[in-house]
N, C-alpha and C positions, 0 to 999 in steps of 0.2 A: 573522313571516319576519324581522323587524328582529334580534330576540334571537337566532334561530338564526345567522343570517349574521354577527352580530358575535361570538356565541361560537366560530364556525368560525374567525373571524379571528385570535382570540386565540392566542398563540403556545403558551400552556400546553396548549390542547386540540387544536391543528392535528394532531398525528400521530393521535390516535383518529379524528378526522374524515377523515383520509385512508385509514386503514384500512378505516372503513366503506365509503368510495367504492369502493375496490378489490374489496371483496367484493361490492358491486353489480354491477360491471363483471363479475366472474366469471360471476355466475349470469346476466347478460344474454347472454353470448356476446362474439364478437369484434366482431361488427357493432355491437351495442350498447355496446361498451366505447367506441367513438368518441363515440357520441351522448352516453352518460351522462357522458363525460369533458368534453365540450363544455359540456354543461348545467351540471356542478358546477362550472367554471371560471367560466361566467356568473353563477351564483349567488353565488360567492365575491366575485367582481367587484362586483356588484350590492351585496352586503353591504357591501364596504368604501365604496362611494359613499353608501350609506344611513347609515354612522356618521359621515360628514363632512358630509352635508346633511339634517338632520332636516325641514327644511320641505319636502322634495319626497316625503314618504311617500306621498301618494295616487299621484303619477305613477310611483314606484318599484313599488307594488303592482300597477298595471296593466301594467307592463312585466314583472314577474315571472310574471303571469297569462299574457301572450302567449307568454313563453317555454316555460311548461309545456305550452300548446297545440301549440306548434311541437313540442316533445320528444314528445308522444304521436303526432303526425303522422308524425314521423320513426321512431318504434319500429314503427308500423303498417307503413311501407315496409319496414322491416327484415324484419319477420313474412312479408310478401308475397314478398320475395325469397328468404327462408329456405325456404318452401314450393316455390318454383320450383325452387331448387337440390336439395332433396330429391327431387322427382318426376324431375328429369334424372337423378339417381344411381340412383333405382330402375329407369328405364328402361334406363340403361346396364347395371346389374345383370341385368335380365331378358334383354336382348339377349345377354350373356355366357354366361347360363345355357342359351340355346337354340341357341348357336352350336356347329357340328360339333366333335366331340371326346368325350372320356369325360364322362359325366353321372352324377353322384351325387344320387340323389333326397334331398330334404330329411330325410324321415322314412320309416321302413318304413311300406308300404302294402300292404294285403290285395287291391288290385286290385278293389275293389268300390266303388260310390258309396251313400252313405247319406244319405238325403233325407226328413226329416219321417216317420219310421216306415217308409219303403221302402228296400229293398236292390236296387241294381240290378248285375248280374254280367255283364260282356261276356265274349264268348268268340269262338272262330274262329281261322282260319288264312289266310296269303296263300301262294298255291301256284304253282309253275311245274312241269309235268308234260308227259310226251311219251311217244308209242308208236311202235314199229316192229312191222309185222305182215307175214306172208308173203302175205296175201290183202288186197287192198284192201276196205274196207267202208264208206268215205265217212264216217268218224266219229272223233272223239277216244277215246271209251270204245267197249266192245263193244256191238254192236247186239243185239237179242235173240238169245241164244245159238242159238236154233233157226233162225235165217235166215242161216247163212253163204254166201256166193255159191258155187254149184256149179261144176264143172269146165267146164261147157259156157259159162259166163260168162266174157267176156273180163277182167272185174275179178278173177277168181280167179288169174289168170295176171300179175298186177302186185303189186309190193310197195307198203307205205303206211308213211309218217311223219308224224306229227302232233304239234304242240305247243300247248299252252294254259294259260291262267291261270284258266280257266272254274270250276275245281272251288274256287276260294278262296272262303272261307265266313266270315259273320259271324253271330253270335247274341247275343241279350240274354235274360236272365232277370231278371224283377222279381218281388220278393216283399214280402210284408207281412201282419202278424197283424191279424186282426179282434179276437180275443182270445187269451188263452194257448193255448187248445184248436184254434183255427180259423187255418190258414195259406191265403193266397190267392196265386196264382203265375200269371204269364204268362210264356210262353216263345215265341220267334220264332227261326227260324233260316233263312238264306237263301244262295243260292250264284249263279253266273251261268252255268248250263247251259241257260239258256233262249235260244231263237233265233228272233227275229221274222222275217218274211218278207223283209226287207232284210239279215238278219244274213250275211255272208260273210268269207272269210279272204283276199279279194283285197287289202285295203289297210288298213282300219281296224280289222279284227278286232273290232267292236263287237258284243257279245252282252249279253242282257238278264238282269236278274236273276230269280230264280224263288223261290217259297215251298218250303222243305222241311218246315218244322214251324212251326205257328202255332197255339197252344193255351192254354186256360186250366185251371187245376187248382184244386180246393178240398179241403184235407185237414183232416179231422176226427180229431185224434189220439185224443181220449178214446173215440170210438166204433170207430176203426181203419176209417174209411171215406174214400174217396177218388174223386172225380170228376173227370173230363176231358171237355173239350169243344173241338173244333177238329180241326186236320190235324196227324197224326203216325203212327208206325209203326202197322200193323194190329196187332190183338192175337194174330194168328197168329205174328207175329214172336218169336223166342227171346229171352228176358230172362236177364240176368246176376243181378239182385238182386230176389228178390220179383216182383211185377208192378208196376213203377214206371216212368214214363217217364224217359228220358235214362239209361237202365241197360239197354238192348237189347244183345244179343251179336251185332254186326254184323261180318262177316268183314273182315279187316285189309286187304284188297286195295286197291291203288291204283285198279285198275278200278271206275268208278262204278255198273257193273252187277253188281258183286259176283262171284258164282261160280254157275255152273250148279247146280241143285238147292237153292239157298237158298230158303226159303218166306218172303216178304215182301210188303208194299205199304205206300205212304203215302197216306192218305186222309182225308178228315173223317169225324168220328165222335163219338158219345157213348159214354163208358165209365164203368162203375161197379165199384169194385174194393173187397172187405172183407179186411182183415188180421186173422185170427183169433189171431194171436200164435203162438209156437213154431214158426215158420217156414212156417206155411200160410197159402196166399192163394187166393181165387176173384175171377173178373171175368166180366163180359159186357160185350158193346158192340153197338151198331148202327151200321153203317159204310156209306159210299156205295157203290152197287153199279155194277159194268160187267160185261157179259158176255164181253168180250174177243172174239177172232176166232170167228165172222167177222162179228161185229155192231159192232166198234169197231176204230179204227185208220185209217191213211192210206188203206188199200185197200178200206176197207168200201162197200158199196153201199147206196144208200137204198133202192132197189126191187129186191129180189133176183128174178132170173128164176123164173118159176113153176115148181114141181116137176111131174114128168111125170103125177102122179095126175090123172085126169080130174076137171076141176071146179075146180082150184086156178089162180087167176089170178095172183097175186104173193103175195109174203110180204115183211113189213117187221120188221126187228129193230133199226134204227138210224135217226139222223135222217135226214128225208127227202130234203132238198136240200142240196147242199153238205156243210160241216161244221157245228160248232157255232155258236151265235148269242149275243149279249150278250157277256158276259166270256169266253165260251169261245173255243177255237182255231176259226177257221173253216175251217182245212185238215185238220181231225180230225173223224171220225166218232165220235159218241157214241151208245151202245146204248139202246135203250128199256127202261126199268126203272120198276117201281111199288112194289118191296119192298125194304127195305135188306137187306144182308148181315148176319147175325147169327153173332157169335162168342162163345163160353164158354171159359173156361180155369181150370184149377186149377194151383197151383205148390205146391212143397215145396223147402225147403232146409234143409241142416243140415250136420253134421260127423260122418264116419264114420271111426274110427280115424285121426283127424289130417288126413282129406282132406275139403275142401269139396265138397259135392254140392248141385247144383240139378237138379229134375226138373220137367217141365211135361206137361200133358195138354190138348189142346183139340177143340173140335168147331166146325164151320162149316156154316151153312145159306146158300145162294145160290139166287135165283130167276132163270131164263131165261125172258125174256119176249118174245114176238112178235105180230105181227098178220097174219093171212092174209086175203086177198080170194077169194073164191069165185065162180063163175058160177052164177047161179040160174035158175029158169024165166024164159023170155022174154029171155035174155041180161043180165038186171040182175046187178050184183054185190052181195054181202053179206059183211060182215066178221066174223071171230071172233077173240077174243084168246086166246092160248096160254101157260099157265104150266109149266114143266118144272122140276122140282126138282133143284137141285145140291147136293152136300154134299161135306164133307171131314172127315177125323179124321186127328189125327196128335200127335206128342210130341217131346220133346227132352230131352237131358242134357247138364250140364257137370260135369266132375270135375277137382279139382285133383290129379292123378296123383301130383307131387311138389310139395308146398306151395311157392309163390313161384317155381317153376322151369317145371314142365311142366303145362298145361292142355289137356284133350280135350274135344271136344263132338261131339254127333251129333243129326240132326234127321231127320225124316221126316213125309210127309203122303200120304195116299192118299184118293181120292174121285171124283166125277165134276162136270165143268165147273169145274175149279180151275186150268185152263191158266194165267191171268192172275196167280196167285199166286205163280208161279216165275219166276226170272230168265230162264229160257229161252221163256217165253210160248208154250208150244205151244198148240195149237187146242183150244179149249173145248168147241165143238159144231159140230154139223152139221144141215142141214135134212133132217127127214124127209119122207117122200112126202105126208103129210097137210097139210104146211105148218108144223108145230110144230118145236121145236128139240129134237135129241137131245144130252144131256151125254156128253161122250167120258170114259171111266175113265183115270186117270192115277195114276202114283206119281212123288214126287219125294223125294230124300234128299241129305244132305249130312254129311261127316265131316270133322274138322279137329283140328290139334294147333297150339299156341303155346308156344315154348319162350323163356323169359326167360333169355337166356344171360348177361346182365349188367344192372346197373341201367339201362343206357341202350339195350341193344340186344335187340330181339325177333325171333324167327325163326318163320315160320308155314308151314304147308302145309295145303291143302284138296282134297278130291276130290267130287265130286257129280254126279247125274244126274237127269234129268227124262224119264219115258218113258210113252207112250201104251200102256195096256195091251191094247188091241185096237181092230181096225179096225172100220169100220160101211159096208161095201159095200152095204147096203140103202138108204142115204141117197141124196138126189138128186145129190150130188157123187161118189157111190162111194168115199167117204173110205177111202185105203188098200186099194184094190181090188187083188188079186193078179193082176188082168189089166192093171193099167197098164203102158205100154209105156215101159221104163227103158233101151232099148238105146241112146239116144244120149247118157245122162248123162257119159259121158267124153270125148265129142267137142265141141271147141270149135265155138260157133255165132257167126253174124255179129251177133247182138244179144243184149241182156242179158236179154231176156224168157225164160221157161222154155219150152223147145222141147217140142213135141208127144212127141218121143222121149225125155222125162225127166219123166213125169207123175206119179212117186210122190210121196207126201206124207211129210213129216217124221214119224219115229217116235220118236225120241229124241235127246236132245242131252247130252253129257257133258264133264266138264273135270277136268284135273289141273292145279294151280297151287301155286307156293310164292314166298316172298320174305322180305324183312327190312325193318325199321324202325331206325334208328340216330338217336339224340339226340346229334348231334355238338357241341351247344353247349346248355348249361342253366344259368339263373342268375335273378337278379332280373328281367332283361329278358324272360323267357320261356324258349322252347327253339327250336332250329331242327333239324329232323328231315330226313333224306335216306331213301329208300326205293327199293326195286328189286322187281320181279315179274316172272315168267315164267309163261306159260299156255300149255297145249294144250287146244284145244278141237275136238270132232267132233261133226256130225251124222250120223245114219243115216236112211234112208228106208226105208219099207215094201218088202218084196220086191214085185216085179212081174214082168212078161214081158218077153221079149227078151233077147239075150245082149249084153252090154257087152264092148267090145273089150279081151280079155286076162282076161276074167272069165267064169266058167259063167252060164248062164242061172238067172234067179231068184236071184242072188246080192244081197247086201245092198249097196246103193250107200251110200257115205258120202263126206261133204266134210270137210276140217279146216283148220286155221288154227293158226299158232303166233304169239304176241305177247310182246314185251317192253316193260314200262313202267317208267318212271323219275320220281321225285319230287323236289322240294325243297320243305319247307313252314316258314314262321316262325309259331310260335304265341305271340304277344306276350302273351297273357293266362294263360299256364301258369304255377302257382306255382312259386316258387323251391324247390329240392330241400332236403330237410332238412339241416341243419348235421351233419357227422360227429360221431360219439360221441367224448367226450373220454377218451383212454386215458392213465393216470397211467404215468409213466416208470419208477417204481420200486415 
């Protein structure tokens, strides 16, 4: 140290030493410049003292050692303060980035999360929607189309306006590959259309989330096999592409009950699909059953009054007391079932003269199950289980009439005991005199067109009907009886309950509707869409006896409603629109 200090004190090398010191200062930064300068001055001074007093070398060495330790301590403090300053700068930058105003993402993002071999894709929208009706139905969306309030009901003489954010929706798709041939996916989709027993619109408008879809799929690409297990659209629902989930052709309506005549259900199931290639698919599913009216719903009865046949004491086709139990709705009746609904479907899609074509055909089996009690010898009761076969067959077609401009679709289903598979939810069955269930014959169909007027504007129109093909006056309830008294159907009554003078059953429900969706804003932030829909709905009841005021005897009594829906939705996870094509000027 003495030689170094003496050499730096020499005038001939003082300039190089100073240059080295300045380089050290620049490397350390401003805080360390001060410390290094002070340390250098101390060393130079110490060197000068050492040159004049050689006999105090030991004391000088100790002093230099202490100065070095102090320097290291001060440098550590500077490092600590530098980290604190950096943290404050990062926090300030983060706050500025999240402050209201224009936001520029740091890098392009595909709106997916990638984590250890798993891809998570969020989806959904935030909605504000409203409806105006000429008849009060007591809900934001249409009730079952086959249950409009009759003219005898005071509600039919009152208008209705409702607003709701309940149809807002959130979804997550989670995907990962077991190997290059096997893809495993999980999908969940939820909205807020549930209503607990305390839900109301008086003050808080607090409504509950509910499951729309929640399922797992396994896709074996090499074998062309696809397994689905969970809750989603029934296999009877029309598809747009093959027989694949999340590609169903659902009407574009704002109304959450879609359109009368639309064939669908969302229910737990196990489904297996085979893709043969060349646009040909087949599938089969086992799905959770329900009988429908009169065995399920809010008005179902646990113990049905006994039929008039001698010896029949009572008939049961739904949960016996109250509603469901455990995790089911305690205010809603669930039908008795012991066999799942089975659906099989085949689909073909291709291109005909430049027009895209998708064709489907399907078959459905459903079991209607009940338990009848009979009076035996000595007045003792004995029971018997009854199974009644229900079935349905149908098909659908979608056609790109003008590619990328006009799409047409049509679907139909005919069968017995299939009422719950239509938006109108017409009655599925009636009680036979022996206590078993009789499946009612029904036809449902839907036609529609979508016009892609511009890249952001879609126009749509649909028309559909659900119709019971025959009455069953031999049933216990004389369903659709031609002797039913309909003479008071057009007279206002004091109560909302159906009067004895309007005893006919609903025969069919039909609807005409149209509307549009417009993407008013679209970009990296997603899209904002506005929509408007008009609907005319009518219910017709079976002909009965008695003359209605202003109508001839046996006339077809009907009830109708007109509805206007409006919606504004924000889709934050929509992909950004493609960049416009580059066009050269010359």
